[in-house]
BALOBA-1460 file (C-alpha; in Angstrom, 3 decimals):
// residues 177
<rec num="1" residu="m" x="52.465" y="-42.439" z="-148.813"/>
<rec num="2" residu="k" x="48.970" y="-43.753" z="-148.645"/>
<rec num="3" residu="k" x="46.017" y="-41.839" z="-149.894"/>
<rec num="4" residu="g" x="44.610" y="-40.807" z="-146.420"/>
<rec num="5" residu="d" x="47.917" y="-40.306" z="-144.509"/>
<rec num="6" residu="y" x="48.413" y="-36.585" z="-144.940"/>
<rec num="7" residu="k" x="46.664" y="-33.824" z="-143.000"/>
<rec num="8" residu="l" x="45.530" y="-30.576" z="-144.540"/>
<rec num="9" residu="k" x="46.748" y="-27.500" z="-142.729"/>
<rec num="10" residu="g" x="44.534" y="-24.423" z="-142.468"/>
<rec num="11" residu="f" x="41.055" y="-23.413" z="-141.403"/>
<rec num="12" residu="t" x="37.760" y="-24.401" z="-142.845"/>
<rec num="13" residu="i" x="35.373" y="-21.799" z="-144.170"/>
<rec num="14" residu="i" x="33.072" y="-22.430" z="-141.201"/>
<rec num="15" residu="e" x="35.859" y="-21.714" z="-138.689"/>
<rec num="16" residu="v" x="36.872" y="-18.500" z="-140.453"/>
<rec num="17" residu="s" x="33.230" y="-17.377" z="-140.669"/>
<rec num="18" residu="l" x="32.705" y="-18.081" z="-136.976"/>
<rec num="19" residu="v" x="35.786" y="-16.050" z="-135.960"/>
<rec num="20" residu="l" x="34.712" y="-13.132" z="-138.179"/>
<rec num="21" residu="a" x="31.181" y="-13.235" z="-136.760"/>
<rec num="22" residu="i" x="32.491" y="-13.140" z="-133.179"/>
<rec num="23" residu="a" x="34.891" y="-10.282" z="-134.018"/>
<rec num="24" residu="g" x="32.032" y="-8.398" z="-135.682"/>
<rec num="25" residu="l" x="29.859" y="-8.778" z="-132.578"/>
<rec num="26" residu="i" x="32.649" y="-7.473" z="-130.367"/>
<rec num="27" residu="f" x="33.168" y="-4.414" z="-132.611"/>
<rec num="28" residu="l" x="29.416" y="-3.817" z="-132.719"/>
<rec num="29" residu="m" x="29.181" y="-3.883" z="-128.918"/>
<rec num="30" residu="v" x="32.097" y="-1.434" z="-128.633"/>
<rec num="31" residu="f" x="30.628" y="0.988" z="-131.173"/>
<rec num="32" residu="i" x="27.233" y="0.887" z="-129.449"/>
<rec num="33" residu="a" x="28.712" y="1.425" z="-125.970"/>
<rec num="34" residu="l" x="31.277" y="4.065" z="-126.945"/>
<rec num="35" residu="p" x="28.860" y="7.000" z="-127.548"/>
<rec num="36" residu="a" x="27.102" y="6.289" z="-124.247"/>
<rec num="37" residu="l" x="30.437" y="6.321" z="-122.430"/>
<rec num="38" residu="q" x="31.407" y="9.587" z="-124.121"/>
<rec num="39" residu="r" x="28.069" y="11.178" z="-123.130"/>
<rec num="40" residu="q" x="28.600" y="10.008" z="-119.566"/>
<rec num="41" residu="q" x="32.101" y="11.539" z="-119.524"/>
<rec num="42" residu="r" x="30.809" y="14.874" z="-120.828"/>
<rec num="43" residu="d" x="27.995" y="14.870" z="-118.257"/>
<rec num="44" residu="t" x="30.512" y="14.183" z="-115.491"/>
<rec num="45" residu="a" x="32.631" y="17.102" z="-116.719"/>
<rec num="46" residu="r" x="29.527" y="19.348" z="-116.705"/>
<rec num="47" residu="k" x="28.726" y="18.346" z="-113.124"/>
<rec num="48" residu="e" x="32.299" y="19.194" z="-112.119"/>
<rec num="49" residu="d" x="31.987" y="22.546" z="-113.908"/>
<rec num="50" residu="i" x="28.786" y="23.313" z="-111.982"/>
<rec num="51" residu="t" x="30.518" y="22.415" z="-108.709"/>
<rec num="52" residu="a" x="33.416" y="24.746" z="-109.630"/>
<rec num="53" residu="f" x="30.904" y="27.467" z="-110.545"/>
<rec num="54" residu="i" x="29.163" y="27.128" z="-107.158"/>
<rec num="55" residu="s" x="32.550" y="27.326" z="-105.412"/>
<rec num="56" residu="a" x="33.381" y="30.484" z="-107.370"/>
<rec num="57" residu="v" x="30.018" y="32.015" z="-106.388"/>
<rec num="58" residu="k" x="30.776" y="31.308" z="-102.730"/>
<rec num="59" residu="k" x="34.230" y="32.872" z="-103.129"/>
<rec num="60" residu="y" x="32.642" y="35.905" z="-104.790"/>
<rec num="61" residu="q" x="30.134" y="36.204" z="-101.952"/>
<rec num="62" residu="t" x="32.938" y="36.003" z="-99.398"/>
<rec num="63" residu="n" x="34.727" y="38.858" z="-101.160"/>
<rec num="64" residu="n" x="31.549" y="40.937" z="-101.585"/>
<rec num="65" residu="r" x="29.755" y="40.725" z="-98.216"/>
<rec num="66" residu="g" x="27.487" y="37.906" z="-99.310"/>
<rec num="67" residu="a" x="26.150" y="39.626" z="-102.422"/>
<rec num="68" residu="l" x="25.561" y="37.866" z="-105.718"/>
<rec num="69" residu="p" x="26.888" y="39.514" z="-108.905"/>
<rec num="70" residu="d" x="23.483" y="41.091" z="-109.687"/>
<rec num="71" residu="d" x="23.211" y="42.534" z="-106.180"/>
<rec num="72" residu="r" x="26.199" y="44.854" z="-106.460"/>
<rec num="73" residu="s" x="25.591" y="48.580" z="-106.833"/>
<rec num="74" residu="d" x="28.020" y="48.799" z="-109.769"/>
<rec num="75" residu="s" x="25.862" y="46.292" z="-111.710"/>
<rec num="76" residu="t" x="28.545" y="43.654" z="-112.031"/>
<rec num="77" residu="s" x="27.125" y="41.099" z="-114.422"/>
<rec num="78" residu="w" x="27.318" y="37.342" z="-114.239"/>
<rec num="79" residu="d" x="29.484" y="37.341" z="-117.385"/>
<rec num="80" residu="k" x="32.034" y="39.575" z="-115.680"/>
<rec num="81" residu="f" x="31.833" y="37.271" z="-112.666"/>
<rec num="82" residu="v" x="32.707" y="34.305" z="-114.921"/>
<rec num="83" residu="d" x="35.601" y="36.258" z="-116.464"/>
<rec num="84" residu="d" x="36.967" y="37.218" z="-113.047"/>
<rec num="85" residu="y" x="36.372" y="34.049" z="-111.044"/>
<rec num="86" residu="m" x="36.275" y="31.028" z="-113.360"/>
<rec num="87" residu="n" x="39.898" y="31.180" z="-114.623"/>
<rec num="88" residu="n" x="38.921" y="30.374" z="-118.198"/>
<rec num="89" residu="g" x="38.091" y="26.732" z="-118.880"/>
<rec num="90" residu="f" x="34.380" y="27.351" z="-118.220"/>
<rec num="91" residu="e" x="33.489" y="25.549" z="-121.444"/>
<rec num="92" residu="d" x="30.968" y="22.938" z="-122.445"/>
<rec num="93" residu="p" x="32.839" y="19.673" z="-123.124"/>
<rec num="94" residu="s" x="30.859" y="18.855" z="-126.269"/>
<rec num="95" residu="t" x="31.365" y="22.174" z="-128.070"/>
<rec num="96" residu="g" x="34.430" y="23.697" z="-126.415"/>
<rec num="97" residu="e" x="32.540" y="26.985" z="-126.189"/>
<rec num="98" residu="r" x="31.885" y="28.897" z="-122.995"/>
<rec num="99" residu="y" x="28.693" y="28.034" z="-121.131"/>
<rec num="100" residu="e" x="25.981" y="30.606" z="-121.604"/>
<rec num="101" residu="l" x="24.410" y="31.594" z="-118.308"/>
<rec num="102" residu="v" x="20.659" y="32.109" z="-118.206"/>
<rec num="103" residu="v" x="20.032" y="33.918" z="-114.917"/>
<rec num="104" residu="e" x="16.504" y="34.199" z="-113.532"/>
<rec num="105" residu="a" x="14.983" y="34.947" z="-110.139"/>
<rec num="106" residu="c" x="12.710" y="32.368" z="-108.570"/>
<rec num="107" residu="n" x="9.145" y="33.627" z="-108.452"/>
<rec num="108" residu="g" x="7.612" y="30.936" z="-106.318"/>
<rec num="109" residu="g" x="5.680" y="33.187" z="-104.016"/>
<rec num="110" residu="g" x="7.163" y="32.021" z="-100.736"/>
<rec num="111" residu="k" x="9.490" y="29.616" z="-99.010"/>
<rec num="112" residu="d" x="9.624" y="26.055" z="-100.411"/>
<rec num="113" residu="k" x="7.151" y="26.781" z="-103.203"/>
<rec num="114" residu="t" x="7.837" y="25.629" z="-106.739"/>
<rec num="115" residu="c" x="9.158" y="28.381" z="-108.981"/>
<rec num="116" residu="a" x="6.048" y="27.990" z="-111.103"/>
<rec num="117" residu="t" x="6.389" y="31.238" z="-113.008"/>
<rec num="118" residu="n" x="10.002" y="30.671" z="-113.960"/>
<rec num="119" residu="e" x="9.710" y="29.683" z="-117.621"/>
<rec num="120" residu="n" x="13.404" y="28.949" z="-118.229"/>
<rec num="121" residu="w" x="13.792" y="26.038" z="-115.872"/>
<rec num="122" residu="q" x="10.369" y="24.715" z="-116.903"/>
<rec num="123" residu="k" x="11.661" y="24.649" z="-120.482"/>
<rec num="124" residu="v" x="14.621" y="22.599" z="-119.264"/>
<rec num="125" residu="l" x="12.185" y="20.081" z="-117.796"/>
<rec num="126" residu="t" x="9.952" y="19.890" z="-120.859"/>
<rec num="127" residu="d" x="10.927" y="16.976" z="-123.077"/>
<rec num="128" residu="n" x="9.891" y="18.677" z="-126.305"/>
<rec num="129" residu="f" x="11.979" y="21.801" z="-125.659"/>
<rec num="130" residu="n" x="15.387" y="21.635" z="-127.310"/>
<rec num="131" residu="v" x="17.734" y="23.276" z="-124.814"/>
<rec num="132" residu="s" x="20.693" y="24.939" z="-126.494"/>
<rec num="133" residu="v" x="23.875" y="23.038" z="-125.801"/>
<rec num="134" residu="g" x="25.913" y="24.932" z="-123.276"/>
<rec num="135" residu="n" x="23.101" y="26.803" z="-121.494"/>
<rec num="136" residu="m" x="23.485" y="26.750" z="-117.740"/>
<rec num="137" residu="y" x="20.453" y="27.962" z="-115.782"/>
<rec num="138" residu="v" x="21.187" y="29.996" z="-112.646"/>
<rec num="139" residu="i" x="18.061" y="30.530" z="-110.557"/>
<rec num="140" residu="t" x="18.486" y="33.050" z="-107.734"/>
<rec num="141" residu="q" x="16.587" y="32.773" z="-104.433"/>
<rec num="142" residu="a" x="16.186" y="29.048" z="-105.084"/>
<rec num="143" residu="k" x="17.265" y="25.625" z="-103.962"/>
<rec num="144" residu="c" x="17.140" y="22.264" z="-105.702"/>
<rec num="145" residu="a" x="14.042" y="20.235" z="-104.983"/>
<rec num="146" residu="g" x="15.877" y="16.963" z="-105.524"/>
<rec num="147" residu="d" x="13.268" y="15.837" z="-108.018"/>
<rec num="148" residu="e" x="13.466" y="16.259" z="-111.804"/>
<rec num="149" residu="s" x="9.741" y="16.854" z="-112.098"/>
<rec num="150" residu="t" x="9.805" y="19.698" z="-109.575"/>
<rec num="151" residu="g" x="13.077" y="21.416" z="-110.480"/>
<rec num="152" residu="v" x="13.715" y="24.180" z="-107.963"/>
<rec num="153" residu="l" x="11.947" y="25.648" z="-104.965"/>
<rec num="154" residu="s" x="11.971" y="29.232" z="-103.771"/>
<rec num="155" residu="t" x="13.871" y="30.060" z="-100.622"/>
<rec num="156" residu="a" x="13.689" y="32.975" z="-98.233"/>
<rec num="157" residu="n" x="17.462" y="33.395" z="-98.494"/>
<rec num="158" residu="t" x="18.130" y="35.946" z="-101.256"/>
<rec num="159" residu="r" x="21.791" y="34.932" z="-101.380"/>
<rec num="160" residu="k" x="21.177" y="31.345" z="-102.505"/>
<rec num="161" residu="i" x="21.177" y="30.025" z="-106.054"/>
<rec num="162" residu="a" x="20.347" y="26.766" z="-107.789"/>
<rec num="163" residu="v" x="22.225" y="25.842" z="-110.960"/>
<rec num="164" residu="l" x="20.459" y="23.576" z="-113.456"/>
<rec num="165" residu="y" x="21.694" y="21.735" z="-116.522"/>
<rec num="166" residu="k" x="19.892" y="19.205" z="-118.709"/>
<rec num="167" residu="l" x="22.313" y="16.325" z="-119.201"/>
<rec num="168" residu="e" x="22.956" y="14.589" z="-122.513"/>
<rec num="169" residu="g" x="22.391" y="11.203" z="-120.959"/>
<rec num="170" residu="g" x="18.961" y="12.328" z="-119.806"/>
<rec num="171" residu="g" x="17.723" y="13.961" z="-116.662"/>
<rec num="172" residu="l" x="18.305" y="17.245" z="-114.973"/>
<rec num="173" residu="y" x="21.270" y="18.047" z="-112.748"/>
<rec num="174" residu="c" x="20.752" y="20.651" z="-110.047"/>
<rec num="175" residu="e" x="23.191" y="21.943" z="-107.429"/>
<rec num="176" residu="n" x="22.711" y="24.548" z="-104.670"/>
<rec num="177" residu="s" x="25.050" y="27.257" z="-103.477"/>
């Protein structure tokens, strides 16, 4: 056998380094994207929970001549409403604990006016306010304005509600009854 006739089998250090660098970049991209995907999933679950809550409110109103839980003469609370109509599972996906309802009346002073005196939803909109995880804001006599900066508007219909939640991924989600 001559001196240059054999071939070395294996990888060079440069090839191994290149493969490790590419694998590292792939793992880095996955670990950066994974929390955002998880936040998005939790926000989607919250939106579905709000939709189910609105459906339960409508069912309650059907069974109670259009009244909301606060409107009943026996002072049925919103917590009892959740116990009776939400079939358990009314839990925040990030903590596994039941959503806490913050129920307020819209004090906008007339139809289609911003609920300017309602401090709770304004706190939801304020960037420097740290909303407790799991708080769901139920604003009675209101409808969603369709704009994060406005929040909710008052409505003449006393049987309507707007449900607000500040999402993890940013922004405010609002749904009407």
